Kinemage of the C-alpha trace (Angstrom):
@kinemage 1
@onewidth
@group {chain A} dominant
@subgroup {mainchain}
@vectorlist {calphas} color= white
{ca unk a 1} P 17.737 13.700 63.352
{ca unk a 2} L 17.483 17.199 64.766
{ca unk a 3} L 14.639 19.567 65.580
{ca unk a 4} L 15.015 21.511 62.349
{ca unk a 5} L 12.476 24.092 61.230
{ca unk a 6} L 13.157 23.725 57.504
{ca unk a 7} L 11.170 21.211 55.458
{ca unk a 8} L 12.730 17.786 54.975
{ca unk a 9} L 13.579 16.225 51.623
{ca unk a 10} L 10.833 14.099 50.069
{ca unk a 11} L 13.533 11.606 49.059
{ca unk a 12} L 13.718 10.451 52.684
{ca unk a 13} L 10.743 8.159 52.045
{ca unk a 14} L 12.553 6.354 49.209
{ca unk a 15} L 15.733 5.854 51.219
{ca unk a 16} L 13.949 4.745 54.385
{ca unk a 17} L 11.740 2.202 52.617
{ca unk a 18} L 14.656 0.602 50.768
{ca unk a 19} L 16.779 0.449 53.922
{ca unk a 20} L 13.908 -1.174 55.804
{ca unk a 21} L 13.209 -3.711 53.041
{ca unk a 22} L 16.836 -4.739 52.407
{ca unk a 23} L 18.950 -5.089 55.573
{ca unk a 24} L 22.157 -5.631 53.566
{ca unk a 25} L 21.796 -2.301 51.738
{ca unk a 26} L 23.929 0.515 53.144
{ca unk a 27} L 23.683 3.114 50.361
{ca unk a 28} L 20.838 4.349 48.160
{ca unk a 29} L 20.708 6.654 45.142
{ca unk a 30} L 17.640 8.331 43.714
{ca unk a 31} L 18.387 10.150 40.453
{ca unk a 32} L 16.672 11.799 37.475
{ca unk a 33} L 19.004 10.683 34.687
{ca unk a 34} L 17.331 11.718 31.433
{ca unk a 35} L 18.858 8.846 29.437
{ca unk a 36} L 16.896 6.338 31.506
{ca unk a 37} L 13.492 8.056 31.279
{ca unk a 38} L 12.372 6.693 27.862
{ca unk a 39} L 12.697 3.112 29.132
{ca unk a 40} L 10.275 3.820 31.967
{ca unk a 41} L 7.475 5.202 29.771
{ca unk a 42} L 7.494 2.736 26.848
{ca unk a 43} L 6.720 -0.960 26.677
{ca unk a 44} L 8.550 -1.804 23.480
{ca unk a 45} L 12.142 -1.990 24.747
{ca unk a 46} L 13.237 -3.098 28.197
{ca unk a 47} L 16.345 -1.563 29.746
{ca unk a 48} L 18.779 -4.462 29.604
{ca unk a 49} L 22.593 -4.506 29.641
{ca unk a 50} L 24.314 -4.196 26.281
{ca unk a 51} L 27.755 -3.018 27.474
{ca unk a 52} L 30.038 -4.849 29.875
{ca unk a 53} L 29.702 -2.179 32.578
{ca unk a 54} L 25.942 -2.514 32.305
{ca unk a 55} L 26.183 -5.953 33.883
{ca unk a 56} L 25.887 -4.379 37.326
{ca unk a 57} L 22.220 -3.550 36.664
{ca unk a 58} L 21.238 -7.190 36.263
{ca unk a 59} L 19.543 -8.934 33.359
{ca unk a 60} L 16.617 -6.497 33.202
{ca unk a 61} L 15.732 -3.327 35.073
{ca unk a 62} L 12.160 -3.392 36.447
{ca unk a 63} L 9.858 -0.388 36.066
{ca unk a 64} L 7.821 0.927 38.989
{ca unk a 65} L 4.654 2.748 37.956
{ca unk a 66} L 3.178 4.747 40.827
{ca unk a 67} L -0.171 4.872 39.026
{ca unk a 68} L -0.542 1.112 39.263
{ca unk a 69} L -1.529 1.273 42.934
{ca unk a 70} L -2.009 4.957 43.703
{ca unk a 71} L -3.761 6.333 40.630
{ca unk a 72} L -3.192 9.899 39.504
{ca unk a 73} L -0.380 11.547 41.470
{ca unk a 74} L 2.383 14.093 40.913
{ca unk a 75} L 4.703 11.087 40.222
{ca unk a 76} L 6.638 12.070 43.354
{ca unk a 77} L 7.014 9.652 46.262
{ca unk a 78} L 5.422 11.587 49.113
{ca unk a 79} L 4.704 8.973 51.783
{ca unk a 80} L 5.850 5.616 53.103
{ca unk a 81} L 3.045 3.633 51.443
{ca unk a 82} L 4.293 4.733 48.025
{ca unk a 83} L 7.919 4.239 49.025
{ca unk a 84} L 7.265 0.739 50.334
{ca unk a 85} L 5.615 -0.166 47.034
{ca unk a 86} L 8.716 1.081 45.195
{ca unk a 87} L 10.948 -0.916 47.531
{ca unk a 88} L 8.970 -4.075 46.724
{ca unk a 89} L 9.575 -3.492 43.011
{ca unk a 90} L 13.287 -3.040 43.691
{ca unk a 91} L 13.512 -6.181 45.835
{ca unk a 92} L 15.920 -8.684 44.309
{ca unk a 93} L 17.324 -6.035 41.953
{ca unk a 94} L 19.984 -3.365 42.221
{ca unk a 95} L 18.037 -0.747 40.231
{ca unk a 96} L 14.405 0.069 39.477
{ca unk a 97} L 13.158 2.693 37.041
{ca unk a 98} L 10.421 5.045 38.218
{ca unk a 99} L 7.991 5.859 35.401
{ca unk a 100} L 8.258 9.474 34.280
{ca unk a 101} L 10.523 10.304 37.199
{ca unk a 102} L 13.932 8.634 37.377
{ca unk a 103} L 15.367 5.609 39.140
{ca unk a 104} L 16.295 4.222 42.530
{ca unk a 105} L 19.419 2.133 43.105
{ca unk a 106} L 20.673 0.278 46.154
{ca unk a 107} L 23.967 -1.366 47.092
{ca unk a 108} L 26.132 -2.459 49.989
{ca unk a 109} L 28.572 0.458 49.694
{ca unk a 110} L 28.736 4.023 48.428
{ca unk a 111} L 31.181 3.151 45.672
{ca unk a 112} L 28.897 0.409 44.340
{ca unk a 113} L 25.798 2.581 44.306
{ca unk a 114} L 27.655 5.484 42.663
{ca unk a 115} L 28.965 3.045 40.059
{ca unk a 116} L 25.378 2.001 39.339
{ca unk a 117} L 24.284 5.628 39.015
{ca unk a 118} L 27.108 6.270 36.517
{ca unk a 119} L 26.807 3.190 34.304
{ca unk a 120} L 23.018 2.823 34.194
{ca unk a 121} L 22.570 5.988 32.042
{ca unk a 122} L 25.610 5.049 29.952
{ca unk a 123} L 24.098 1.658 29.173
{ca unk a 124} L 20.771 3.348 28.426
{ca unk a 125} L 22.449 5.670 25.910
{ca unk a 126} L 24.136 2.761 24.149
{ca unk a 127} L 20.874 0.807 23.961
{ca unk a 128} L 18.932 3.824 22.692
{ca unk a 129} L 21.442 4.381 19.880
{ca unk a 130} L 21.409 0.699 19.003
{ca unk a 131} L 17.628 0.752 18.584
{ca unk a 132} L 17.965 3.716 16.217
{ca unk a 133} L 20.302 1.712 13.981
{ca unk a 134} L 17.694 -0.989 13.564
{ca unk a 135} L 18.218 -4.714 13.442
{ca unk a 136} L 18.467 -7.262 16.223
{ca unk a 137} L 20.093 -6.072 19.440
{ca unk a 138} L 22.665 -8.327 21.092
{ca unk a 139} L 22.132 -8.077 24.841
{ca unk a 140} L 24.531 -9.449 27.420
{ca unk a 141} L 23.714 -13.063 28.186
{ca unk a 142} L 23.180 -14.214 31.757
{ca unk a 143} L 26.545 -15.967 31.585
{ca unk a 144} L 28.281 -12.789 30.443
{ca unk a 145} L 26.624 -10.804 33.237
{ca unk a 146} L 27.747 -13.309 35.845
{ca unk a 147} L 31.265 -13.558 34.413
{ca unk a 148} L 31.778 -9.803 34.461
{ca unk a 149} L 30.328 -9.406 37.946
{ca unk a 150} L 32.571 -12.188 39.264
{ca unk a 151} L 35.563 -10.208 38.060
{ca unk a 152} L 34.586 -7.129 40.068
{ca unk a 153} L 36.514 -6.388 43.249
{ca unk a 154} L 36.041 -3.307 45.439
{ca unk a 155} L 39.768 -3.477 46.228
{ca unk a 156} L 41.080 -3.669 42.665
{ca unk a 157} L 43.191 -1.057 40.916
{ca unk a 158} L 40.494 -0.644 38.262
{ca unk a 159} L 37.863 0.148 40.880
{ca unk a 160} L 40.162 2.633 42.539
{ca unk a 161} L 40.918 4.378 39.236
{ca unk a 162} L 37.209 4.864 38.544
{ca unk a 163} L 36.484 6.044 42.104
{ca unk a 164} L 39.386 8.496 42.005
{ca unk a 165} L 38.358 9.739 38.547
{ca unk a 166} L 34.783 10.433 39.653
{ca unk a 167} L 35.982 12.165 42.805
{ca unk a 168} L 38.407 14.379 40.870
{ca unk a 169} L 35.748 15.301 38.312
{ca unk a 170} L 33.431 16.253 41.159
{ca unk a 171} L 36.135 18.398 42.722
{ca unk a 172} L 36.499 16.338 45.901
{ca unk a 173} L 39.378 14.017 45.018
{ca unk a 174} L 41.395 15.437 47.907
{ca unk a 175} L 38.821 13.920 50.283
{ca unk a 176} L 39.640 10.343 49.324
{ca unk a 177} L 41.198 8.621 52.304
{ca unk a 178} L 43.075 5.426 53.095
{ca unk a 179} L 43.371 4.231 56.698
{ca unk a 180} L 43.491 7.878 57.745
{ca unk a 181} L 41.794 11.212 57.087
{ca unk a 182} L 44.219 12.612 54.514
{ca unk a 183} L 46.364 9.828 53.025
{ca unk a 184} L 45.832 9.407 49.292
{ca unk a 185} L 46.401 5.997 47.749
{ca unk a 186} L 48.740 7.388 45.101
{ca unk a 187} L 50.974 8.776 47.893
{ca unk a 188} L 51.601 5.357 49.440
{ca unk a 189} L 54.490 3.032 48.743
{ca unk a 190} L 54.009 -0.094 46.663
{ca unk a 191} L 54.044 -2.290 49.768
{ca unk a 192} L 51.395 -0.148 51.440
{ca unk a 193} L 49.218 -0.311 48.341
{ca unk a 194} L 49.442 -4.102 48.292
{ca unk a 195} L 48.576 -4.282 51.965
{ca unk a 196} L 45.603 -1.999 51.446
{ca unk a 197} L 44.345 -4.049 48.524
{ca unk a 198} L 44.443 -7.279 50.515
{ca unk a 199} L 42.977 -5.869 53.724
{ca unk a 200} L 40.066 -8.235 54.495
{ca unk a 201} L 36.537 -6.938 54.725
{ca unk a 202} L 37.343 -3.287 54.191
{ca unk a 203} L 37.555 -1.090 51.125
{ca unk a 204} L 40.949 0.652 50.890
{ca unk a 205} L 39.381 4.062 50.296
{ca unk a 206} L 36.547 6.089 51.666
{ca unk a 207} L 34.958 9.486 51.542
{ca unk a 208} L 34.535 11.454 54.718
{ca unk a 209} L 30.809 12.002 54.238
{ca unk a 210} L 27.803 11.064 52.133
{ca unk a 211} L 27.854 14.632 50.824
{ca unk a 212} L 31.156 13.890 49.072
{ca unk a 213} L 29.656 10.807 47.410
{ca unk a 214} L 26.686 12.915 46.366
{ca unk a 215} L 28.999 15.290 44.526
{ca unk a 216} L 30.603 12.356 42.705
{ca unk a 217} L 27.232 11.157 41.431
{ca unk a 218} L 25.827 14.546 40.453
{ca unk a 219} L 28.647 17.072 40.124
{ca unk a 220} L 30.323 19.732 42.248
{ca unk a 221} L 27.335 22.097 42.192
{ca unk a 222} L 25.316 19.862 44.524
{ca unk a 223} L 25.834 19.939 48.259
{ca unk a 224} L 23.976 17.600 50.585
{ca unk a 225} L 24.691 19.910 53.485
{ca unk a 226} L 23.397 23.132 51.917
{ca unk a 227} L 19.682 22.992 51.164
{ca unk a 228} L 19.733 26.463 49.644
{ca unk a 229} L 22.133 25.470 46.857
{ca unk a 230} L 20.279 24.143 43.776
{ca unk a 231} L 21.691 21.641 41.323
{ca unk a 232} L 22.356 22.900 37.808
{ca unk a 233} L 22.596 19.368 36.450
{ca unk a 234} L 19.871 17.457 34.646
{ca unk a 235} L 20.619 14.467 36.848
{ca unk a 236} L 19.746 15.181 40.475
{ca unk a 237} L 20.743 12.405 42.848
{ca unk a 238} L 20.472 12.055 46.580
{ca unk a 239} L 22.684 9.619 48.445
{ca unk a 240} L 21.949 8.525 51.985
{ca unk a 241} L 24.572 6.648 53.971
{ca unk a 242} L 23.257 7.554 57.406
{ca unk a 243} L 22.262 5.164 60.158
{ca unk a 244} L 19.348 2.967 59.085
{ca unk a 245} L 17.294 3.810 62.171
{ca unk a 246} L 17.787 7.548 61.697
{ca unk a 247} L 16.764 7.316 58.058
{ca unk a 248} L 13.550 5.505 58.908
{ca unk a 249} L 12.793 7.866 61.783
{ca unk a 250} L 13.222 10.941 59.602
{ca unk a 251} L 10.843 9.544 56.989
{ca unk a 252} L 7.908 9.754 59.370
């Protein structure tokens, strides 16, 4: 976006390709959650939902193997050809595992994509422990997935509680806003809360920048605006909520 001298993030290819392939997507996460890695390098057990909050991942999470088309690489996505191939694997799904690397997730809003980044590893942990117990695993049926997803609302009190909890854990809860830069939902009257919850076409909360959402997904030690500050977490995520055209332009 600017004539910067510092090197750009490699993740820009992933974000740009997914934005270009899915016009309805407005937020993308790329993360290295260790709990998901075993399911991308083995063929015996697919990553499927076994807990109710795993329903957001869909019936089965596809695995993208960079070696399938590009042979021996560093497993990093370093150009648009590789990124476009990943985006094709993701098409029609909310999440795709990247063999030996991590995962990419896409959604219509920041809160939805952060939710995916939180519950995908949690579902993976539950499934991994279930396989260690032995016996037949009871996955969520397609009907159960659809029933749970129908009950989701971005304006519900349950969604707000989770969003506020993640923001507070990340140390940026004070940045949550409602119809203004500094108004917190818990500070509003009951009537104002009801009005916010029924406001059509708009989530009743927001974060002032994608950097704040990044801290929710990865922890307070990560800053999207400070390239010199490394993450101390095992899960490193990058969230892009910038203009679609700018994201694609910066990938070149």
